[in-house]
C-alpha positions as CSV (number, residue, x, y, z in Angstrom):
1,X,55.7,61.7,93.6
2,X,54.5,63.3,90.4
3,X,51.2,64.3,91.9
4,X,52.9,65.8,95.0
5,X,55.1,67.9,92.8
6,X,52.1,69.0,90.7
7,X,50.4,70.3,93.8
8,X,53.5,72.4,94.5
9,X,53.5,73.7,90.9
10,X,49.8,74.7,91.3
11,X,50.7,76.7,94.4
12,X,53.7,78.3,92.5
13,X,51.3,79.5,89.8
14,X,49.1,81.2,92.3
15,X,52.2,82.7,93.8
16,X,53.3,83.8,90.3
17,X,50.1,85.8,89.8
18,X,50.0,87.4,93.2
19,X,52.5,90.2,92.6
20,X,51.4,91.0,89.0
21,X,48.4,93.1,90.0
22,X,49.7,94.7,93.2
23,X,51.2,97.9,91.7
24,X,48.1,98.9,89.9
25,X,46.0,98.3,93.0
26,X,48.3,100.2,95.3
27,X,49.3,103.0,93.0
28,X,46.6,105.6,93.7
29,X,47.8,105.7,97.3
30,X,51.4,104.5,96.8
31,X,52.4,107.4,94.5
32,X,51.0,109.9,97.1
33,X,52.9,108.1,99.9
34,X,56.2,108.4,98.0
35,X,55.3,111.9,96.8
36,X,55.7,111.2,93.0
37,X,53.5,112.0,90.0
38,X,50.8,109.5,89.1
39,X,52.2,109.0,85.6
40,X,55.4,107.4,86.9
41,X,53.7,104.0,87.3
42,X,54.7,103.3,83.7
43,X,58.4,103.6,84.6
44,X,58.1,101.0,87.3
45,X,56.2,98.7,84.9
46,X,58.9,99.1,82.2
47,X,61.7,98.3,84.6
48,X,59.9,95.2,85.8
49,X,59.2,94.1,82.2
50,X,62.9,94.6,81.3
51,X,63.9,92.3,84.2
52,X,61.4,89.6,83.1
53,X,62.6,89.8,79.5
54,X,66.2,89.5,80.5
55,X,65.6,86.5,82.8
56,X,63.5,84.7,80.2
57,X,66.3,85.0,77.7
58,X,68.8,83.7,80.3
59,X,66.5,81.0,81.7
60,X,67.7,78.1,79.5
61,X,71.4,78.4,80.6
62,X,70.4,78.5,84.3
63,X,67.9,75.6,84.0
64,X,70.4,73.4,82.0
65,X,73.0,74.0,84.7
66,X,71.0,73.9,87.9
67,X,67.7,72.2,87.0
68,X,64.1,73.5,87.2
69,X,63.7,72.9,90.9
70,X,66.7,75.0,92.0
71,X,65.9,77.8,89.5
72,X,62.3,78.0,90.7
73,X,63.4,78.0,94.3
74,X,66.0,80.9,93.8
75,X,63.6,82.8,91.6
76,X,60.7,82.8,94.1
77,X,63.2,83.7,96.8
78,X,64.3,86.7,94.8
79,X,60.7,87.7,94.3
80,X,60.0,87.4,98.0
81,X,63.0,89.5,98.9
82,X,62.0,92.2,96.3
83,X,58.5,92.4,97.7
84,X,59.7,92.6,101.2
85,X,62.0,95.5,100.1
86,X,59.2,97.3,98.4
87,X,57.1,97.0,101.5
88,X,59.7,99.2,103.3
89,X,60.9,101.3,100.3
90,X,61.6,104.9,101.5
91,X,61.5,106.5,98.1
92,X,60.5,106.1,94.5
93,X,64.1,105.3,93.5
94,X,64.1,102.3,95.9
95,X,60.8,101.1,94.3
96,X,62.5,101.3,90.9
97,X,65.6,99.4,92.1
98,X,63.6,96.7,93.8
99,X,61.5,96.2,90.6
100,X,64.6,94.8,89.0
101,X,64.9,91.6,91.1
102,X,61.1,91.4,91.1
103,X,61.2,91.1,87.3
104,X,64.2,88.9,87.2
105,X,62.6,86.4,89.6
106,X,59.3,86.4,87.7
107,X,60.7,85.8,84.3
108,X,62.8,82.9,85.3
109,X,60.2,81.0,87.3
110,X,57.6,81.6,84.5
111,X,59.8,80.1,81.8
112,X,61.0,77.3,84.0
113,X,57.6,76.1,85.2
114,X,55.9,76.4,81.8
115,X,58.5,74.2,80.1
116,X,58.5,71.7,83.0
117,X,54.7,71.3,82.8
118,X,54.8,71.1,79.0
119,X,57.2,68.2,79.1
120,X,55.9,66.3,82.1
121,X,52.2,66.8,82.4
122,X,49.0,66.6,80.2
123,X,47.5,69.6,78.4
124,X,44.7,69.9,81.0
125,X,47.1,70.8,83.7
126,X,48.7,73.6,81.6
127,X,45.2,75.2,81.2
128,X,44.3,74.7,84.9
129,X,47.7,76.0,86.0
130,X,47.2,79.2,84.0
131,X,43.7,79.6,85.6
132,X,45.4,79.3,89.0
133,X,47.7,82.2,87.9
134,X,44.4,84.1,87.4
135,X,43.4,83.2,90.9
136,X,46.6,84.7,92.2
137,X,46.3,87.8,90.0
138,X,42.7,88.3,91.4
139,X,43.7,87.6,95.0
140,X,46.5,90.3,94.9
141,X,44.1,93.2,94.7
142,X,41.9,91.7,97.3
143,X,44.8,91.6,99.7
144,X,45.8,95.1,98.8
145,X,42.3,96.5,99.2
146,X,42.1,95.0,102.7
147,X,45.1,97.1,103.8
148,X,44.2,100.2,101.7
149,X,40.9,100.3,103.6
150,X,43.0,100.7,106.8
151,X,44.3,104.2,106.4
152,X,45.9,103.4,103.0
153,X,48.5,101.1,104.4
154,X,49.8,99.8,101.0
155,X,53.0,98.5,102.6
156,X,50.9,95.9,104.5
157,X,49.7,94.4,101.2
158,X,53.2,94.0,99.8
159,X,54.4,92.6,103.2
160,X,51.6,90.0,103.2
161,X,52.3,88.8,99.6
162,X,56.0,88.7,100.5
163,X,55.2,86.5,103.5
164,X,53.2,84.1,101.2
165,X,56.1,84.0,98.8
166,X,58.5,83.1,101.6
167,X,56.2,80.3,102.7
168,X,56.4,79.0,99.1
169,X,60.2,79.3,99.2
170,X,60.2,76.9,102.2
171,X,58.0,74.4,100.4
172,X,60.2,74.6,97.2
173,X,63.3,74.0,99.2
174,X,61.9,70.9,100.8
175,X,60.7,69.7,97.4
176,X,64.0,70.0,95.6
177,X,64.7,66.2,95.6
178,X,61.2,65.7,93.9
179,X,62.1,67.7,90.9
180,X,65.2,65.6,90.1
181,X,63.4,62.4,90.6
182,X,60.5,63.4,88.3
183,X,62.9,64.5,85.6
184,X,64.9,61.3,85.8
185,X,61.8,59.1,85.8
186,X,60.5,60.8,82.6
187,X,63.9,60.5,80.9
188,X,64.1,64.3,80.7
189,X,67.1,65.1,82.9
190,X,68.4,68.6,82.8
191,X,71.7,67.3,81.5
192,X,69.9,66.3,78.3
193,X,68.7,69.8,77.6
194,X,70.4,71.5,74.7
195,X,71.2,74.9,76.1
196,X,71.1,76.8,72.9
197,X,72.1,80.4,72.7
198,X,69.2,82.8,72.0
199,X,70.6,83.3,68.5
200,X,70.7,79.5,67.8
201,X,67.2,79.0,69.1
202,X,65.9,81.9,67.0
203,X,67.4,80.3,63.9
204,X,65.4,77.1,64.5
205,X,62.7,76.7,61.8
206,X,59.5,78.7,62.5
207,X,60.7,80.0,66.0
208,X,60.3,83.6,64.8
209,X,56.6,82.8,64.0
210,X,56.3,81.2,67.5
211,X,57.6,84.4,69.0
212,X,55.2,86.5,66.9
213,X,52.3,84.3,68.1
214,X,53.1,85.0,71.7
215,X,53.8,88.7,71.0
216,X,50.4,89.2,69.3
217,X,48.5,87.2,71.9
218,X,49.6,89.2,74.9
219,X,49.2,92.4,72.9
220,X,45.6,91.3,72.3
221,X,45.0,90.3,76.0
222,X,46.8,93.3,77.4
223,X,45.1,95.8,75.0
224,X,41.6,94.4,75.9
225,X,42.3,94.6,79.6
226,X,43.8,98.0,79.6
227,X,41.6,99.8,77.1
228,X,38.3,97.9,77.1
229,X,36.8,100.0,79.8
230,X,37.7,103.3,78.2
231,X,36.3,102.0,74.9
232,X,33.0,101.2,76.5
233,X,32.7,104.6,78.2
234,X,33.7,106.7,75.2
235,X,32.3,104.8,72.3
236,X,29.4,102.8,73.8
237,X,28.4,105.5,76.3
238,X,28.4,103.2,79.4
239,X,29.1,104.5,82.8
240,X,32.6,103.8,84.3
241,X,31.0,101.4,86.7
242,X,29.3,99.5,83.9
243,X,32.4,99.5,81.8
244,X,34.5,98.1,84.8
245,X,32.0,95.3,85.0
246,X,32.5,94.6,81.3
247,X,36.3,94.3,81.8
248,X,35.7,92.0,84.8
249,X,33.7,89.8,82.5
250,X,36.7,89.7,80.1
251,X,39.0,88.5,82.9
252,X,36.3,86.2,84.3
253,X,35.9,84.6,80.9
254,X,39.7,84.2,80.6
255,X,39.8,82.4,84.0
256,X,36.7,80.3,83.6
257,X,37.6,79.5,80.0
258,X,40.9,78.0,81.1
259,X,39.2,75.8,83.7
260,X,36.8,74.6,81.0
261,X,39.7,74.2,78.5
262,X,41.3,71.7,80.9
263,X,38.3,69.4,80.4
264,X,38.2,70.1,76.6
265,X,41.8,69.1,76.3
266,X,40.8,65.5,77.2
267,X,39.0,65.3,73.8
268,X,40.5,68.0,71.6
269,X,44.2,68.5,70.9
270,X,46.1,71.7,71.4
271,X,45.8,72.9,67.8
272,X,42.0,72.3,67.6
273,X,41.4,74.2,70.9
274,X,43.7,77.1,69.7
275,X,41.7,77.4,66.5
276,X,38.4,77.3,68.3
277,X,39.6,80.0,70.7
278,X,40.8,82.2,67.8
279,X,37.4,81.9,66.1
280,X,35.5,82.8,69.3
281,X,37.8,85.7,70.2
282,X,37.5,87.0,66.6
283,X,33.8,87.0,66.8
284,X,34.1,88.9,70.1
285,X,36.2,91.6,68.4
286,X,33.6,91.8,65.7
287,X,30.7,92.1,68.2
288,X,32.7,94.9,70.0
289,X,33.2,96.8,66.7
290,X,29.6,96.6,65.4
291,X,27.1,99.4,66.3
292,X,25.1,97.1,68.6
293,X,23.7,97.8,72.0
294,X,25.9,98.6,74.9
295,X,25.3,95.3,76.7
296,X,26.0,93.3,73.5
297,X,29.4,95.0,73.5
298,X,30.0,93.8,77.0
299,X,29.2,90.3,75.7
300,X,31.9,90.9,73.1
301,X,34.5,91.4,75.8
302,X,33.4,88.2,77.5
303,X,33.7,86.3,74.2
304,X,37.2,87.7,73.7
305,X,38.1,86.4,77.2
306,X,36.6,83.0,76.6
307,X,38.3,82.7,73.2
308,X,41.6,83.8,74.5
309,X,41.6,81.2,77.3
310,X,43.1,78.2,75.5
311,X,45.6,80.1,73.4
312,X,48.5,80.8,75.7
313,X,48.4,77.4,77.6
314,X,48.0,75.5,74.4
315,X,50.9,77.3,72.6
316,X,53.1,76.6,75.6
317,X,52.1,72.9,75.8
318,X,52.5,72.5,72.1
319,X,56.1,73.8,72.1
320,X,57.9,70.4,72.8
321,X,56.0,68.8,70.0
322,X,56.6,71.6,67.6
323,X,60.3,72.0,68.2
324,X,61.5,69.0,70.2
325,X,61.8,68.3,73.9
326,X,65.6,68.9,74.0
327,X,65.3,72.5,72.8
328,X,61.9,73.4,74.2
329,X,63.3,75.3,77.1
330,X,65.4,77.5,74.8
331,X,62.3,78.1,72.6
332,X,60.0,78.8,75.6
333,X,62.6,81.3,76.9
334,X,62.3,83.2,73.7
335,X,58.5,82.9,73.6
336,X,58.2,84.3,77.1
337,X,60.6,87.2,76.3
338,X,58.4,88.0,73.3
339,X,55.3,87.9,75.3
340,X,56.7,90.2,78.0
341,X,57.9,92.6,75.3
342,X,54.5,92.6,73.7
343,X,52.7,93.2,76.9
344,X,55.0,96.1,77.9
345,X,54.9,97.9,74.5
346,X,51.8,97.3,72.4
347,X,49.0,98.4,74.8
348,X,51.1,101.5,75.6
349,X,51.6,102.1,71.8
350,X,47.9,101.9,71.2
351,X,47.4,104.4,74.0
352,X,49.6,106.9,72.2
353,X,47.8,106.2,68.9
354,X,44.4,106.6,70.4
355,X,45.4,109.9,72.0
356,X,46.0,111.5,68.5
357,X,43.2,109.6,66.8
358,X,40.4,107.9,68.7
359,X,39.8,105.1,71.2
360,X,37.2,103.9,68.7
361,X,40.1,102.2,66.9
362,X,40.4,99.5,69.6
363,X,38.6,96.8,67.7
364,X,40.9,97.5,64.7
365,X,43.9,97.1,66.9
366,X,42.6,93.9,68.4
367,X,41.7,92.6,64.9
368,X,45.2,93.2,63.6
369,X,46.7,91.4,66.6
370,X,44.3,88.5,66.0
371,X,45.3,88.3,62.3
372,X,49.0,88.2,63.3
373,X,48.3,85.5,65.8
374,X,46.4,83.3,63.3
375,X,49.0,83.7,60.6
376,X,51.8,82.8,62.9
377,X,50.2,79.8,64.4
378,X,49.0,78.4,61.1
379,X,52.5,78.8,59.5
380,X,53.9,76.7,62.4
381,X,51.1,74.1,62.2
382,X,51.6,73.7,58.5
383,X,55.3,73.2,59.0
384,X,54.9,70.7,61.8
385,X,52.3,68.7,59.9
386,X,54.5,68.6,56.9
387,X,57.5,67.3,58.9
388,X,55.3,64.8,60.7
389,X,54.3,63.4,57.3
390,X,57.9,63.2,56.0
391,X,59.2,61.9,59.3
392,X,61.6,64.9,59.9
393,X,62.7,66.1,63.3
394,X,61.7,69.5,64.6
395,X,64.6,69.8,67.0
396,X,68.3,69.7,66.6
């Protein structure tokens, strides 16, 4: 029963990643089709991000009332409907409006599944599940490129991903009884969840540091992915094609690293793997900053990807131990909201800064995000270790 549900969750994580890279892949043709300026992609991204932040903040109440299975089912259904609508959107206004349910669905299912896996499965599955998100995020552009090669038919890409999502909706509907049984068997029934308000959850000891850790991590990952190629071209004098290969190594390192991290989790705990990743990623930032050869700089990007791999899954999986199972959903909702906010704002902010200064400041930006991440995690680790020694509870 638990294994069957785990397979469904793996499929859901692939599905979660599929829409995330569609807009960027389709935009060069999509904006021409809808007759809008190329720069308006940022508006769509912000609207989607606002939806994900809002649904993350509301996820605890929904899950406490309806359970993880039903929330996941409705969220994926909402995403599928939004993608279907985008596939037939007649104008840019409709694209913006449909981005709202797309974001709302994505935020809820992300918070729900991450907390469910953190409470019911081993750390290795958290790492592997996030690598499956990477598979979905990689597959989305492949699907879109297939249709763009056929007279730029971007709508076909959205329609195909929507169809895949509707298929998952059917699977999730049929699996609804499984979710309740697994929760009951593990003595973690939704009725036992403390549906704290966001203000109450924020006031829990060290939760602001947990939010800072997620904020700085996604700012690091998003900044590397968005600006790494430009840095290699402008500062390291690589060709755009070579720079693109460097960024692909960053994402490849991120995905491969999470697969390897699943095996490492069988011997090392979450905190040890996070610290190892922070050291490796910091070395990658240093390599990127030093006046070394162009190809060594590409190696730096790969090191950042490999080092980043265990951080997000480990921080999620560590949440119930850090703060208590009964309040973990409330805390994860805040953590996911902080991560979405960081992803939507910090890479964009660095873009503005680099416009008036220089893209050469990228390693400094990444280094500052890494310092914030390390400080936040170590403050939480020290607090948890101290409470473990004195026998105090982390939850309410």
